[in-house]
N, C-alpha and C positions, 0 to 999 in steps of 0.2 A: 594211599599206602602202597598200592600196586605200582604207581609211578616211581616212588622212591626205591622200591625193591628192584625194578627194572634198571634204574639208574645205577644202583650199586652193582648189579650183575654186569652191566656194560663196562663200568669202570674197572671191575676186577678182570674182565676179559682183556681190556686194553692194557692193563698193567702186566698181565701174563704174557701177552704178545710182545710187549716191550722187553720184558726180561728174556724171553726166548730169542728175540732178535739180537740182544746184546751178547749172546753166548755162542753164536755161529757166524761163519763166513758163508755167504752165498756167492759162489764163483760161476760166472758165465763163461763157458768155454766156446771154442771155435766151431764145434759141430752141433750147434743149436741145442745144447743141453746145459744143465746146471749141475754143480757139485756142491753139496753141503759138507762143510768140515767144521768141527768144533774149535772154538778158540781156547787158548791156554787158560784164560781167566775171563770172568764176566766183566765187561767194561760198559758202563752207562755214560761214559764221557762223550763219545762220538758214535752214537748208535747207527745213524744212517750212513755216514761217510765211511765207516769201517765195517759195515755188514755186507753190502753188495759190492762185488769187485768184478769188473768186466776185463778179462785178460785177452780178449781178441786183438786189440790194437797194440799190445805190449811189445816192446823190444827188449834186448838184453839189459839196457840201462834202467828199465822200469823194475827189474828184479831187485836192485839195490834200494829203491825208494819204497818198496813194499815187502820188507824183510819178514814181517810177521806172517803175512799170507803165504809167502814162498816157503818159509820154514814149516808152517803147519801142513802145507801140501806135501812136502818131503816126508815129514814125520808120519803122516797118515797113509803114505804110499800112493798118493795121487799126483805125483809130480809129472806124469805123462800129459796132463792138461796143458803144460807149458812146453811141449815138444816143438811148437812153432817158434819159440823164442831162442832155443839153443842151436848150435851148429850140428846139422845132421851128419856131416862128414867127419866129425871128431871121434876118436876112439874112446873118449870118456863117456860115461853114462850120463843120462839127463840130470840125475841128482848131483853128480860131481860137478857138472858144468854150472848148475844153479848155485851150488855152494861157493864155487870159485867166483861167480858173478856177484854174489852178495858181499864178498870180502873185498872186492876192488872198488876203486873210485869210479863214479860215472864219467862218461866220455863227453860231458858238456863243458863248454868253455867257461872259465871263471869270470866273474863280474869285474870289470875294470875298476881300479881303486878310485878313480875320479867320480864314478857313479854311486859309490857307497857313501851314504850320508855320515858326516862326522858328528859325534855327540856334542851337544851344546855344553859350554862351560858351566860349572856349578854356580848357583847364585851365591853371592857373598852374604854372609850372615852378620848382621849388625848386632853387637852385644851391648848389654846394659841399656837397653831401650825400655823405658817404663811403659807399662800398659795402664789401662784405666782401672785395673784391679789392684795395682800397687798403691799402698797408702804411705 
């Protein structure tokens, strides 16, 4: 009976930690610290891939691919953790440069059309074929 009670307690703790992890972003900053920011909504879809974010190696192109994290950093007033990404000589604020970077296209080269796979043609459907269930 004690073993079942311990198992239930452990399962409840794990479920609570999973729910808590799905409601926050844990952002690793450049000065060996972490920033916790709440998400807009609880998302159980990609708990691990969208909970921990390391912004130390980011460039300005990474801002566009991580719009949800950058938007929450701006909304919570913690956009200064991305000061290494923006241009320090620009007269615009960090927030304005980040918003501008989220709205533009990334500076990566497009994939050549010969490397993009073409979809296979749809299979032809043969009509009026009798099955074993037709009498």
